[in-house]
All heavy atoms as a GROMACS GRO file, in nm:
protein
  589
    1MET      N    1  -1.633  10.344  -3.231
    1MET     CA    2  -1.646  10.386  -3.361
    1MET      C    3  -1.716  10.511  -3.368
    1MET      O    4  -1.780  10.554  -3.273
    1MET     CB    5  -1.725  10.272  -3.442
    1MET     CG    6  -1.856  10.254  -3.416
    1MET     SD    7  -1.925  10.112  -3.521
    1MET     CE    8  -2.093  10.126  -3.457
    2MET      N    9  -1.730  10.575  -3.482
    2MET     CA   10  -1.784  10.707  -3.503
    2MET      C   11  -1.874  10.698  -3.627
    2MET      O   12  -1.816  10.668  -3.745
    2MET     CB   13  -1.699  10.814  -3.508
    2MET     CG   14  -1.765  10.954  -3.526
    2MET     SD   15  -1.869  11.011  -3.402
    2MET     CE   16  -1.736  11.087  -3.301
    3GLU      N   17  -2.008  10.710  -3.625
    3GLU     CA   18  -2.093  10.726  -3.740
    3GLU      C   19  -2.160  10.859  -3.757
    3GLU      O   20  -2.156  10.931  -3.669
    3GLU     CB   21  -2.197  10.627  -3.713
    3GLU     CG   22  -2.159  10.478  -3.722
    3GLU     CD   23  -2.274  10.369  -3.702
    3GLU    OE1   24  -2.342  10.383  -3.595
    3GLU    OE2   25  -2.283  10.282  -3.791
    4THR      N   26  -2.164  10.899  -3.883
    4THR     CA   27  -2.226  11.032  -3.912
    4THR      C   28  -2.332  11.017  -4.011
    4THR      O   29  -2.331  10.936  -4.106
    4THR     CB   30  -2.106  11.117  -3.983
    4THR    OG1   31  -2.002  11.112  -3.902
    4THR    CG2   32  -2.166  11.247  -4.016
    5VAL      N   33  -2.446  11.096  -3.996
    5VAL     CA   34  -2.562  11.083  -4.073
    5VAL      C   35  -2.601  11.238  -4.108
    5VAL      O   36  -2.605  11.319  -4.018
    5VAL     CB   37  -2.686  11.020  -4.015
    5VAL    CG1   38  -2.805  11.030  -4.093
    5VAL    CG2   39  -2.649  10.882  -3.978
    6TYR      N   40  -2.602  11.266  -4.243
    6TYR     CA   41  -2.655  11.396  -4.285
    6TYR      C   42  -2.774  11.366  -4.366
    6TYR      O   43  -2.770  11.272  -4.469
    6TYR     CB   44  -2.544  11.466  -4.368
    6TYR     CG   45  -2.605  11.601  -4.429
    6TYR    CD1   46  -2.609  11.713  -4.342
    6TYR    CD2   47  -2.633  11.605  -4.562
    6TYR    CE1   48  -2.656  11.827  -4.389
    6TYR    CE2   49  -2.671  11.725  -4.611
    6TYR     CZ   50  -2.693  11.844  -4.535
    6TYR     OH   51  -2.738  11.946  -4.584
    7ALA      N   52  -2.881  11.448  -4.352
    7ALA     CA   53  -3.000  11.426  -4.442
    7ALA      C   54  -3.049  11.559  -4.480
    7ALA      O   55  -3.050  11.664  -4.404
    7ALA     CB   56  -3.108  11.355  -4.371
    8SER      N   57  -3.105  11.568  -4.598
    8SER     CA   58  -3.157  11.698  -4.655
    8SER      C   59  -3.286  11.656  -4.734
    8SER      O   60  -3.284  11.573  -4.812
    8SER     CB   61  -3.054  11.765  -4.760
    8SER     OG   62  -3.102  11.874  -4.815
    9ALA      N   63  -3.398  11.729  -4.698
    9ALA     CA   64  -3.535  11.698  -4.754
    9ALA      C   65  -3.599  11.818  -4.796
    9ALA      O   66  -3.586  11.923  -4.726
    9ALA     CB   67  -3.597  11.618  -4.670
   10GLN      N   68  -3.679  11.818  -4.901
   10GLN     CA   69  -3.755  11.920  -4.932
   10GLN      C   70  -3.909  11.893  -4.927
   10GLN      O   71  -3.941  11.781  -4.974
   10GLN     CB   72  -3.727  11.952  -5.084
   10GLN     CG   73  -3.793  12.089  -5.137
   10GLN     CD   74  -3.754  12.125  -5.275
   10GLN    OE1   75  -3.717  12.025  -5.358
   10GLN    NE2   76  -3.750  12.245  -5.319
   11SER      N   77  -3.987  11.985  -4.866
   11SER     CA   78  -4.131  11.958  -4.846
   11SER      C   79  -4.206  12.060  -4.909
   11SER      O   80  -4.170  12.175  -4.915
   11SER     CB   81  -4.162  11.957  -4.692
   11SER     OG   82  -4.074  11.870  -4.616
   12VAL      N   83  -4.326  12.029  -4.955
   12VAL     CA   84  -4.417  12.110  -5.009
   12VAL      C   85  -4.498  12.184  -4.889
   12VAL      O   86  -4.564  12.114  -4.809
   12VAL     CB   87  -4.511  12.046  -5.107
   12VAL    CG1   88  -4.623  12.138  -5.169
   12VAL    CG2   89  -4.441  11.975  -5.219
   13THR      N   90  -4.493  12.313  -4.880
   13THR     CA   91  -4.554  12.388  -4.780
   13THR      C   92  -4.694  12.463  -4.825
   13THR      O   93  -4.774  12.480  -4.747
   13THR     CB   94  -4.461  12.490  -4.721
   13THR    OG1   95  -4.420  12.583  -4.815
   13THR    CG2   96  -4.338  12.414  -4.660
   14ALA      N   97  -4.696  12.482  -4.949
   14ALA     CA   98  -4.820  12.542  -5.001
   14ALA      C   99  -4.808  12.526  -5.162
   14ALA      O  100  -4.698  12.484  -5.208
   14ALA     CB  101  -4.821  12.685  -4.964
   15PRO      N  102  -4.910  12.562  -5.244
   15PRO     CA  103  -4.896  12.562  -5.386
   15PRO      C  104  -4.785  12.631  -5.429
   15PRO      O  105  -4.765  12.757  -5.403
   15PRO     CB  106  -5.038  12.614  -5.434
   15PRO     CG  107  -5.121  12.596  -5.316
   15PRO     CD  108  -5.039  12.610  -5.199
   16ASP      N  109  -4.703  12.570  -5.512
   16ASP     CA  110  -4.576  12.620  -5.566
   16ASP      C  111  -4.472  12.669  -5.468
   16ASP      O  112  -4.393  12.764  -5.489
   16ASP     CB  113  -4.611  12.750  -5.660
   16ASP     CG  114  -4.695  12.687  -5.780
   16ASP    OD1  115  -4.677  12.593  -5.834
   16ASP    OD2  116  -4.783  12.766  -5.814
   17GLN      N  117  -4.475  12.630  -5.331
   17GLN     CA  118  -4.381  12.658  -5.237
   17GLN      C  119  -4.332  12.528  -5.165
   17GLN      O  120  -4.402  12.450  -5.140
   17GLN     CB  121  -4.447  12.737  -5.138
   17GLN     CG  122  -4.490  12.894  -5.185
   17GLN     CD  123  -4.553  12.972  -5.071
   17GLN    OE1  124  -4.545  12.935  -4.955
   17GLN    NE2  125  -4.595  13.092  -5.114
   18THR      N  126  -4.196  12.544  -5.147
   18THR     CA  127  -4.127  12.438  -5.086
   18THR      C  128  -4.041  12.489  -4.972
   18THR      O  129  -4.002  12.614  -4.969
   18THR     CB  130  -4.043  12.345  -5.178
   18THR    OG1  131  -3.951  12.428  -5.237
   18THR    CG2  132  -4.135  12.284  -5.289
   19GLN      N  133  -3.999  12.391  -4.888
   19GLN     CA  134  -3.904  12.432  -4.781
   19GLN      C  135  -3.812  12.317  -4.750
   19GLN      O  136  -3.854  12.202  -4.748
   19GLN     CB  137  -3.982  12.459  -4.653
   19GLN     CG  138  -3.894  12.496  -4.540
   19GLN     CD  139  -3.974  12.521  -4.412
   19GLN    OE1  140  -4.101  12.539  -4.421
   19GLN    NE2  141  -3.911  12.561  -4.299
   20TRP      N  142  -3.683  12.357  -4.744
   20TRP     CA  143  -3.578  12.259  -4.719
   20TRP      C  144  -3.554  12.232  -4.572
   20TRP      O  145  -3.563  12.335  -4.489
   20TRP     CB  146  -3.449  12.298  -4.778
   20TRP     CG  147  -3.443  12.287  -4.922
   20TRP    CD1  148  -3.465  12.383  -5.018
   20TRP    CD2  149  -3.400  12.169  -4.992
   20TRP    NE1  150  -3.448  12.336  -5.145
   20TRP    CE2  151  -3.407  12.198  -5.134
   20TRP    CE3  152  -3.371  12.044  -4.961
   20TRP    CZ2  153  -3.388  12.114  -5.223
   20TRP    CZ3  154  -3.342  11.951  -5.072
   20TRP    CH2  155  -3.348  11.982  -5.194
   21SER      N  156  -3.525  12.123  -4.523
   21SER     CA  157  -3.489  12.089  -4.389
   21SER      C  158  -3.356  12.005  -4.398
   21SER      O  159  -3.349  11.913  -4.499
   21SER     CB  160  -3.596  12.013  -4.319
   21SER     OG  161  -3.626  11.896  -4.371
   22ARG      N  162  -3.280  12.023  -4.303
   22ARG     CA  163  -3.157  11.952  -4.304
   22ARG      C  164  -3.119  11.900  -4.155
   22ARG      O  165  -3.167  11.959  -4.055
   22ARG     CB  166  -3.033  12.047  -4.349
   22ARG     CG  167  -3.048  12.082  -4.494
   22ARG     CD  168  -2.936  12.183  -4.539
   22ARG     NE  169  -2.952  12.217  -4.670
   22ARG     CZ  170  -3.048  12.303  -4.732
   22ARG    NH1  171  -3.133  12.350  -4.659
   22ARG    NH2  172  -3.036  12.309  -4.856
   23SER      N  173  -3.051  11.796  -4.150
   23SER     CA  174  -3.011  11.738  -4.014
   23SER      C  175  -2.869  11.677  -4.023
   23SER      O  176  -2.830  11.627  -4.124
   23SER     CB  177  -3.113  11.642  -3.957
   23SER     OG  178  -3.120  11.531  -4.042
   24LEU      N  179  -2.795  11.682  -3.908
   24LEU     CA  180  -2.664  11.631  -3.919
   24LEU      C  181  -2.638  11.574  -3.759
   24LEU      O  182  -2.671  11.637  -3.667
   24LEU     CB  183  -2.560  11.744  -3.928
   24LEU     CG  184  -2.411  11.707  -3.902
   24LEU    CD1  185  -2.372  11.591  -4.007
   24LEU    CD2  186  -2.323  11.824  -3.920
   25TYR      N  187  -2.611  11.440  -3.764
   25TYR     CA  188  -2.584  11.370  -3.637
   25TYR      C  189  -2.442  11.314  -3.631
   25TYR      O  190  -2.404  11.246  -3.742
   25TYR     CB  191  -2.694  11.270  -3.615
   25TYR     CG  192  -2.827  11.326  -3.591
   25TYR    CD1  193  -2.922  11.342  -3.693
   25TYR    CD2  194  -2.865  11.370  -3.464
   25TYR    CE1  195  -3.043  11.409  -3.680
   25TYR    CE2  196  -2.992  11.423  -3.454
   25TYR     CZ  197  -3.072  11.438  -3.555
   25TYR     OH  198  -3.200  11.507  -3.538
   26LEU      N  199  -2.384  11.320  -3.526
   26LEU     CA  200  -2.255  11.235  -3.493
   26LEU      C  201  -2.283  11.143  -3.399
   26LEU      O  202  -2.353  11.174  -3.289
   26LEU     CB  203  -2.144  11.346  -3.455
   26LEU     CG  204  -2.112  11.455  -3.547
   26LEU    CD1  205  -2.004  11.542  -3.488
   26LEU    CD2  206  -2.061  11.403  -3.683
   27SER      N  207  -2.249  11.011  -3.402
   27SER     CA  208  -2.296  10.910  -3.315
   27SER      C  209  -2.177  10.826  -3.281
   27SER      O  210  -2.142  10.714  -3.343
   27SER     CB  211  -2.403  10.821  -3.379
   27SER     OG  212  -2.455  10.726  -3.293
   28PRO      N  213  -2.108  10.864  -3.163
   28PRO     CA  214  -2.010  10.780  -3.113
   28PRO      C  215  -2.076  10.649  -3.060
   28PRO      O  216  -2.176  10.650  -2.995
   28PRO     CB  217  -1.933  10.857  -2.997
   28PRO     CG  218  -2.029  10.957  -2.969
   28PRO     CD  219  -2.130  10.986  -3.080
   29GLY      N  220  -2.005  10.535  -3.062
   29GLY     CA  221  -2.066  10.401  -3.013
   29GLY      C  222  -1.967  10.296  -3.004
   29GLY      O  223  -1.851  10.308  -3.037
   30ILE      N  224  -2.026  10.190  -2.962
   30ILE     CA  225  -1.941  10.067  -2.951
   30ILE      C  226  -2.019   9.936  -2.992
   30ILE      O  227  -2.145   9.941  -2.976
   30ILE     CB  228  -1.887  10.048  -2.810
   30ILE    CG1  229  -1.798   9.929  -2.800
   30ILE    CG2  230  -2.007  10.030  -2.705
   30ILE    CD1  231  -1.713   9.932  -2.663
   31ARG      N  232  -1.961   9.840  -3.060
   31ARG     CA  233  -2.020   9.711  -3.081
   31ARG      C  234  -1.917   9.619  -3.057
   31ARG      O  235  -1.805   9.629  -3.060
   31ARG     CB  236  -2.062   9.703  -3.241
   31ARG     CG  237  -2.180   9.777  -3.278
   31ARG     CD  238  -2.208   9.754  -3.429
   31ARG     NE  239  -2.209   9.864  -3.496
   31ARG     CZ  240  -2.227   9.876  -3.631
   31ARG    NH1  241  -2.246   9.769  -3.692
   31ARG    NH2  242  -2.224  10.006  -3.687
   32TRP      N  243  -1.975   9.488  -3.016
   32TRP     CA  244  -1.894   9.371  -2.988
   32TRP      C  245  -1.957   9.244  -3.025
   32TRP      O  246  -2.079   9.260  -3.062
   32TRP     CB  247  -1.848   9.370  -2.849
   32TRP     CG  248  -1.970   9.356  -2.748
   32TRP    CD1  249  -2.014   9.242  -2.697
   32TRP    CD2  250  -2.041   9.459  -2.709
   32TRP    NE1  251  -2.118   9.269  -2.612
   32TRP    CE2  252  -2.144   9.396  -2.614
   32TRP    CE3  253  -2.056   9.597  -2.719
   32TRP    CZ2  254  -2.245   9.481  -2.553
   32TRP    CZ3  255  -2.158   9.674  -2.659
   32TRP    CH2  256  -2.248   9.611  -2.563
   33ALA      N  257  -1.889   9.136  -3.037
   33ALA     CA  258  -1.953   9.021  -3.096
   33ALA      C  259  -1.920   8.890  -2.995
   33ALA      O  260  -1.825   8.885  -2.939
   33ALA     CB  261  -1.885   8.985  -3.234
   34TYR      N  262  -2.022   8.812  -3.008
   34TYR     CA  263  -2.020   8.682  -2.934
   34TYR      C  264  -2.030   8.573  -3.054
   34TYR      O  265  -2.118   8.567  -3.124
   34TYR     CB  266  -2.138   8.664  -2.850
   34TYR     CG  267  -2.141   8.762  -2.728
   34TYR    CD1  268  -2.226   8.863  -2.722
   34TYR    CD2  269  -2.058   8.742  -2.623
   34TYR    CE1  270  -2.236   8.957  -2.632
   34TYR    CE2  271  -2.072   8.836  -2.520
   34TYR     CZ  272  -2.145   8.945  -2.518
   34TYR     OH  273  -2.158   9.034  -2.420
   35ASN      N  274  -1.905   8.500  -3.073
   35ASN     CA  275  -1.907   8.395  -3.155
   35ASN      C  276  -1.920   8.263  -3.106
   35ASN      O  277  -1.858   8.221  -3.003
   35ASN     CB  278  -1.757   8.401  -3.228
   35ASN     CG  279  -1.743   8.532  -3.303
   35ASN    OD1  280  -1.829   8.586  -3.383
   35ASN    ND2  281  -1.634   8.608  -3.265
   36PHE      N  282  -2.011   8.183  -3.177
   36PHE     CA  283  -2.055   8.055  -3.121
   36PHE      C  284  -1.991   7.943  -3.223
   36PHE      O  285  -1.979   7.977  -3.338
   36PHE     CB  286  -2.207   8.027  -3.108
   36PHE     CG  287  -2.251   8.128  -3.018
   36PHE    CD1  288  -2.302   8.258  -3.047
   36PHE    CD2  289  -2.264   8.077  -2.875
   36PHE    CE1  290  -2.352   8.349  -2.949
   36PHE    CE2  291  -2.325   8.166  -2.784
   36PHE     CZ  292  -2.368   8.299  -2.814
   37LYS      N  293  -1.958   7.818  -3.161
   37LYS     CA  294  -1.908   7.708  -3.248
   37LYS      C  295  -1.990   7.674  -3.360
   37LYS      O  296  -1.936   7.625  -3.474
   37LYS     CB  297  -1.878   7.589  -3.168
   37LYS     CG  298  -1.765   7.622  -3.061
   37LYS     CD  299  -1.741   7.490  -2.977
   37LYS     CE  300  -1.634   7.513  -2.880
   37LYS     NZ  301  -1.619   7.392  -2.794
   38ASN      N  302  -2.127   7.709  -3.363
   38ASN     CA  303  -2.213   7.664  -3.461
   38ASN      C  304  -2.209   7.760  -3.584
   38ASN      O  305  -2.270   7.744  -3.672
   38ASN     CB  306  -2.353   7.622  -3.423
   38ASN     CG  307  -2.421   7.748  -3.372
   38ASN    OD1  308  -2.352   7.859  -3.360
   38ASN    ND2  309  -2.540   7.737  -3.314
   39GLY      N  310  -2.135   7.875  -3.566
   39GLY     CA  311  -2.129   7.972  -3.674
   39GLY      C  312  -2.202   8.089  -3.634
   39GLY      O  313  -2.197   8.199  -3.710
   40LEU      N  314  -2.294   8.090  -3.544
   40LEU     CA  315  -2.376   8.193  -3.499
   40LEU      C  316  -2.301   8.314  -3.446
   40LEU      O  317  -2.205   8.280  -3.364
   40LEU     CB  318  -2.489   8.161  -3.404
   40LEU     CG  319  -2.573   8.271  -3.342
   40LEU    CD1  320  -2.660   8.337  -3.459
   40LEU    CD2  321  -2.662   8.219  -3.249
   41GLN      N  322  -2.317   8.431  -3.477
   41GLN     CA  323  -2.252   8.549  -3.421
   41GLN      C  324  -2.358   8.653  -3.385
   41GLN      O  325  -2.440   8.687  -3.456
   41GLN     CB  326  -2.152   8.613  -3.530
   41GLN     CG  327  -2.086   8.745  -3.474
   41GLN     CD  328  -1.996   8.798  -3.576
   41GLN    OE1  329  -2.048   8.857  -3.669
   41GLN    NE2  330  -1.864   8.803  -3.546
   42ILE      N  331  -2.355   8.680  -3.252
   42ILE     CA  332  -2.456   8.782  -3.196
   42ILE      C  333  -2.378   8.906  -3.176
   42ILE      O  334  -2.261   8.909  -3.110
   42ILE     CB  335  -2.518   8.734  -3.079
   42ILE    CG1  336  -2.603   8.602  -3.116
   42ILE    CG2  337  -2.610   8.850  -3.021
   42ILE    CD1  338  -2.660   8.542  -2.988
   43VAL      N  339  -2.416   9.021  -3.232
   43VAL     CA  340  -2.344   9.153  -3.221
   43VAL      C  341  -2.439   9.249  -3.160
   43VAL      O  342  -2.538   9.314  -3.232
   43VAL     CB  343  -2.302   9.212  -3.361
   43VAL    CG1  344  -2.225   9.326  -3.335
   43VAL    CG2  345  -2.225   9.100  -3.424
   44PRO      N  346  -2.423   9.280  -3.023
   44PRO     CA  347  -2.498   9.392  -2.964
   44PRO      C  348  -2.417   9.526  -2.984
   44PRO      O  349  -2.284   9.513  -2.995
   44PRO     CB  350  -2.512   9.346  -2.810
   44PRO     CG  351  -2.384   9.268  -2.797
   44PRO     CD  352  -2.359   9.196  -2.918
   45GLY      N  353  -2.480   9.635  -2.955
   45GLY     CA  354  -2.405   9.766  -2.955
   45GLY      C  355  -2.487   9.869  -2.910
   45GLY      O  356  -2.615   9.861  -2.881
   46VAL      N  357  -2.434   9.988  -2.884
   46VAL     CA  358  -2.498  10.117  -2.838
   46VAL      C  359  -2.432  10.222  -2.904
   46VAL      O  360  -2.314  10.239  -2.897
   46VAL     CB  361  -2.514  10.109  -2.682
   46VAL    CG1  362  -2.371  10.114  -2.625
   46VAL    CG2  363  -2.601  10.230  -2.641
   47GLY      N  364  -2.499  10.329  -2.939
   47GLY     CA  365  -2.458  10.454  -2.986
   47GLY      C  366  -2.533  10.570  -2.925
   47GLY      O  367  -2.637  10.550  -2.866
   48VAL      N  368  -2.476  10.699  -2.928
   48VAL     CA  369  -2.535  10.808  -2.874
   48VAL      C  370  -2.524  10.930  -2.972
   48VAL      O  371  -2.431  11.004  -2.992
   48VAL     CB  372  -2.445  10.856  -2.745
   48VAL    CG1  373  -2.525  10.980  -2.688
   48VAL    CG2  374  -2.449  10.748  -2.635
   49PRO      N  375  -2.636  10.940  -3.062
   49PRO     CA  376  -2.645  11.031  -3.158
   49PRO      C  377  -2.657  11.163  -3.103
   49PRO      O  378  -2.742  11.196  -3.005
   49PRO     CB  379  -2.770  11.006  -3.244
   49PRO     CG  380  -2.816  10.873  -3.197
   49PRO     CD  381  -2.748  10.842  -3.072
   50ILE      N  382  -2.566  11.260  -3.135
   50ILE     CA  383  -2.569  11.394  -3.090
   50ILE      C  384  -2.575  11.498  -3.215
   50ILE      O  385  -2.517  11.475  -3.310
   50ILE     CB  386  -2.427  11.418  -3.026
   50ILE    CG1  387  -2.417  11.324  -2.910
   50ILE    CG2  388  -2.430  11.579  -2.980
   50ILE    CD1  389  -2.274  11.329  -2.854
   51GLY      N  390  -2.690  11.582  -3.205
   51GLY     CA  391  -2.703  11.671  -3.313
   51GLY      C  392  -2.608  11.770  -3.325
   51GLY      O  393  -2.549  11.829  -3.232
   52ALA      N  394  -2.563  11.810  -3.438
   52ALA     CA  395  -2.457  11.907  -3.470
   52ALA      C  396  -2.513  12.000  -3.587
   52ALA      O  397  -2.612  11.949  -3.671
   52ALA     CB  398  -2.332  11.847  -3.531
   53GLY      N  399  -2.460  12.118  -3.595
   53GLY     CA  400  -2.512  12.209  -3.702
   53GLY      C  401  -2.659  12.241  -3.692
   53GLY      O  402  -2.705  12.281  -3.593
   54PRO      N  403  -2.742  12.198  -3.800
   54PRO     CA  404  -2.878  12.233  -3.799
   54PRO      C  405  -2.953  12.156  -3.691
   54PRO      O  406  -3.066  12.186  -3.654
   54PRO     CB  407  -2.928  12.192  -3.938
   54PRO     CG  408  -2.824  12.112  -3.984
   54PRO     CD  409  -2.691  12.129  -3.926
   55SER      N  410  -2.900  12.040  -3.637
   55SER     CA  411  -2.960  11.975  -3.537
   55SER      C  412  -2.905  11.988  -3.393
   55SER      O  413  -2.925  11.899  -3.306
   55SER     CB  414  -2.937  11.814  -3.568
   55SER     OG  415  -2.996  11.794  -3.704
   56ALA      N  416  -2.829  12.091  -3.383
   56ALA     CA  417  -2.760  12.123  -3.249
   56ALA      C  418  -2.858  12.100  -3.138
   56ALA      O  419  -2.967  12.158  -3.140
   56ALA     CB  420  -2.688  12.261  -3.253
   57GLY      N  421  -2.816  12.050  -3.032
   57GLY     CA  422  -2.893  12.029  -2.909
   57GLY      C  423  -2.964  11.904  -2.883
   57GLY      O  424  -3.018  11.877  -2.787
   58GLU      N  425  -2.992  11.833  -3.005
   58GLU     CA  426  -3.070  11.706  -3.003
   58GLU      C  427  -2.973  11.590  -2.962
   58GLU      O  428  -2.861  11.584  -3.005
   58GLU     CB  429  -3.130  11.685  -3.146
   58GLU     CG  430  -3.234  11.777  -3.181
   58GLU     CD  431  -3.297  11.748  -3.312
   58GLU    OE1  432  -3.308  11.624  -3.353
   58GLU    OE2  433  -3.340  11.844  -3.382
   59LYS      N  434  -3.039  11.507  -2.881
   59LYS     CA  435  -2.958  11.381  -2.839
   59LYS      C  436  -3.048  11.255  -2.840
   59LYS      O  437  -3.162  11.277  -2.835
   59LYS     CB  438  -2.916  11.409  -2.681
   59LYS     CG  439  -2.821  11.523  -2.669
   59LYS     CD  440  -2.790  11.552  -2.522
   59LYS     CE  441  -2.707  11.675  -2.513
   59LYS     NZ  442  -2.707  11.718  -2.371
   60GLY      N  443  -2.981  11.146  -2.841
   60GLY     CA  444  -3.061  11.025  -2.843
   60GLY      C  445  -2.984  10.903  -2.805
   60GLY      O  446  -2.861  10.924  -2.768
   61VAL      N  447  -3.040  10.786  -2.806
   61VAL     CA  448  -2.975  10.663  -2.777
   61VAL      C  449  -3.010  10.563  -2.890
   61VAL      O  450  -3.123  10.554  -2.932
   61VAL     CB  451  -3.008  10.600  -2.643
   61VAL    CG1  452  -2.956  10.465  -2.620
   61VAL    CG2  453  -2.965  10.694  -2.536
   62PHE      N  454  -2.907  10.489  -2.942
   62PHE     CA  455  -2.928  10.401  -3.050
   62PHE      C  456  -2.889  10.264  -3.008
   62PHE      O  457  -2.768  10.247  -2.967
   62PHE     CB  458  -2.851  10.444  -3.167
   62PHE     CG  459  -2.872  10.356  -3.289
   62PHE    CD1  460  -2.969  10.363  -3.376
   62PHE    CD2  461  -2.761  10.261  -3.320
   62PHE    CE1  462  -2.990  10.267  -3.482
   62PHE    CE2  463  -2.783  10.173  -3.426
   62PHE     CZ  464  -2.888  10.188  -3.506
   63LEU      N  465  -2.978  10.162  -2.998
   63LEU     CA  466  -2.947  10.027  -2.956
   63LEU      C  467  -2.925   9.937  -3.086
   63LEU      O  468  -3.019   9.950  -3.176
   63LEU     CB  469  -3.040   9.971  -2.863
   63LEU     CG  470  -3.063  10.055  -2.732
   63LEU    CD1  471  -3.167  10.003  -2.650
   63LEU    CD2  472  -2.937  10.053  -2.653
   64TYR      N  473  -2.837   9.854  -3.085
   64TYR     CA  474  -2.807   9.780  -3.209
   64TYR      C  475  -2.811   9.619  -3.167
   64TYR      O  476  -2.743   9.589  -3.061
   64TYR     CB  477  -2.675   9.809  -3.264
   64TYR     CG  478  -2.631   9.746  -3.390
   64TYR    CD1  479  -2.665   9.772  -3.517
   64TYR    CD2  480  -2.550   9.630  -3.378
   64TYR    CE1  481  -2.652   9.708  -3.622
   64TYR    CE2  482  -2.503   9.552  -3.488
   64TYR     CZ  483  -2.562   9.600  -3.622
   64TYR     OH  484  -2.519   9.531  -3.725
   65LEU      N  485  -2.860   9.529  -3.240
   65LEU     CA  486  -2.850   9.391  -3.220
   65LEU      C  487  -2.866   9.322  -3.360
   65LEU      O  488  -2.962   9.350  -3.430
   65LEU     CB  489  -2.971   9.350  -3.135
   65LEU     CG  490  -2.964   9.201  -3.090
   65LEU    CD1  491  -2.848   9.167  -3.028
   65LEU    CD2  492  -3.089   9.169  -3.001
   66SER      N  493  -2.774   9.242  -3.385
   66SER     CA  494  -2.750   9.168  -3.510
   66SER      C  495  -2.727   9.020  -3.478
   66SER      O  496  -2.650   8.997  -3.404
   66SER     CB  497  -2.637   9.236  -3.596
   66SER     OG  498  -2.620   9.156  -3.710
   67PHE      N  499  -2.790   8.940  -3.558
   67PHE     CA  500  -2.772   8.796  -3.543
   67PHE      C  501  -2.717   8.758  -3.697
   67PHE      O  502  -2.798   8.760  -3.778
   67PHE     CB  503  -2.899   8.726  -3.521
   67PHE     CG  504  -2.953   8.747  -3.378
   67PHE    CD1  505  -3.037   8.850  -3.366
   67PHE    CD2  506  -2.913   8.665  -3.284
   67PHE    CE1  507  -3.096   8.881  -3.239
   67PHE    CE2  508  -2.969   8.691  -3.150
   67PHE     CZ  509  -3.057   8.801  -3.129
   68GLU      N  510  -2.603   8.703  -3.700
   68GLU     CA  511  -2.542   8.655  -3.823
   68GLU      C  512  -2.522   8.507  -3.814
   68GLU      O  513  -2.471   8.455  -3.714
   68GLU     CB  514  -2.411   8.731  -3.825
   68GLU     CG  515  -2.403   8.879  -3.830
   68GLU     CD  516  -2.479   8.949  -3.943
   68GLU    OE1  517  -2.490   8.881  -4.054
   68GLU    OE2  518  -2.532   9.060  -3.918
   69HIS      N  519  -2.560   8.435  -3.922
   69HIS     CA  520  -2.537   8.296  -3.924
   69HIS      C  521  -2.515   8.247  -4.063
   69HIS      O  522  -2.547   8.310  -4.161
   69HIS     CB  523  -2.658   8.221  -3.861
   69HIS     CG  524  -2.794   8.254  -3.940
   69HIS    ND1  525  -2.825   8.190  -4.051
   69HIS    CD2  526  -2.874   8.357  -3.912
   69HIS    CE1  527  -2.938   8.247  -4.091
   69HIS    NE2  528  -2.978   8.346  -4.010
   70PRO      N  529  -2.431   8.141  -4.082
   70PRO     CA  530  -2.396   8.098  -4.207
   70PRO      C  531  -2.516   8.036  -4.281
   70PRO      O  532  -2.598   7.970  -4.209
   70PRO     CB  533  -2.287   7.995  -4.193
   70PRO     CG  534  -2.306   7.947  -4.051
   70PRO     CD  535  -2.373   8.062  -3.975
   71PHE      N  536  -2.530   8.036  -4.407
   71PHE     CA  537  -2.625   7.956  -4.485
   71PHE      C  538  -2.563   7.847  -4.547
   71PHE      O  539  -2.465   7.847  -4.607
   71PHE     CB  540  -2.678   8.054  -4.607
   71PHE     CG  541  -2.774   8.159  -4.543
   71PHE    CD1  542  -2.723   8.294  -4.540
   71PHE    CD2  543  -2.900   8.148  -4.513
   71PHE    CE1  544  -2.799   8.402  -4.496
   71PHE    CE2  545  -2.986   8.245  -4.468
   71PHE     CZ  546  -2.921   8.371  -4.457
   72GLY      N  547  -2.621   7.721  -4.518
   72GLY     CA  548  -2.567   7.598  -4.578
   72GLY      C  549  -2.448   7.546  -4.480
   72GLY      O  550  -2.430   7.604  -4.381
   73LYS      N  551  -2.376   7.461  -4.540
   73LYS     CA  552  -2.267   7.385  -4.466
   73LYS      C  553  -2.148   7.482  -4.453
   73LYS      O  554  -2.113   7.532  -4.562
   73LYS     CB  555  -2.236   7.259  -4.523
   73LYS     CG  556  -2.300   7.140  -4.446
   73LYS     CD  557  -2.240   7.010  -4.485
   73LYS     CE  558  -2.272   6.916  -4.390
   73LYS     NZ  559  -2.213   6.783  -4.422
   74ARG      N  560  -2.071   7.482  -4.348
   74ARG     CA  561  -1.959   7.558  -4.336
   74ARG      C  562  -1.845   7.472  -4.374
   74ARG      O  563  -1.849   7.341  -4.376
   74ARG     CB  564  -1.936   7.594  -4.187
   74ARG     CG  565  -2.018   7.691  -4.131
   74ARG     CD  566  -2.006   7.737  -3.992
   74ARG     NE  567  -1.872   7.694  -3.950
   74ARG     CZ  568  -1.837   7.725  -3.831
   74ARG    NH1  569  -1.892   7.782  -3.736
   74ARG    NH2  570  -1.709   7.685  -3.785
   75GLN      N  571  -1.746   7.530  -4.436
   75GLN     CA  572  -1.631   7.456  -4.484
   75GLN      C  573  -1.553   7.382  -4.369
   75GLN      O  574  -1.551   7.447  -4.270
   75GLN     CB  575  -1.538   7.546  -4.560
   75GLN     CG  576  -1.586   7.595  -4.685
   75GLN     CD  577  -1.501   7.560  -4.802
   75GLN    OE1  578  -1.375   7.507  -4.775
   75GLN    NE2  579  -1.543   7.568  -4.921
   76GLY      N  580  -1.513   7.254  -4.386
   76GLY     CA  581  -1.446   7.195  -4.272
   76GLY      C  582  -1.546   7.119  -4.182
   76GLY      O  583  -1.499   7.074  -4.086
   77SER      N  584  -1.678   7.132  -4.196
   77SER     CA  585  -1.768   7.068  -4.114
   77SER      C  586  -1.796   6.928  -4.168
   77SER      O  587  -1.811   6.894  -4.273
   77SER     CB  588  -1.888   7.145  -4.109
   77SER     OG  589  -1.865   7.273  -4.044
   0.00000   0.00000   0.00000
């Protein structure tokens, strides 16, 4: 999968003065799921954010972990 993040922010640098900052990241990555009979789903993943445009040259690693489970009784149980 490919995720993209763009952010733009304005900061006060002195009285009556501001400065804009911008960042852009493209993050190719992968996620997969482990499904259990009790309805629990565990989803690990990893992404590699790479700076583009105003963030060119920046790199990172993004680790992802999600636990999904049903609330209440599942249908058919």
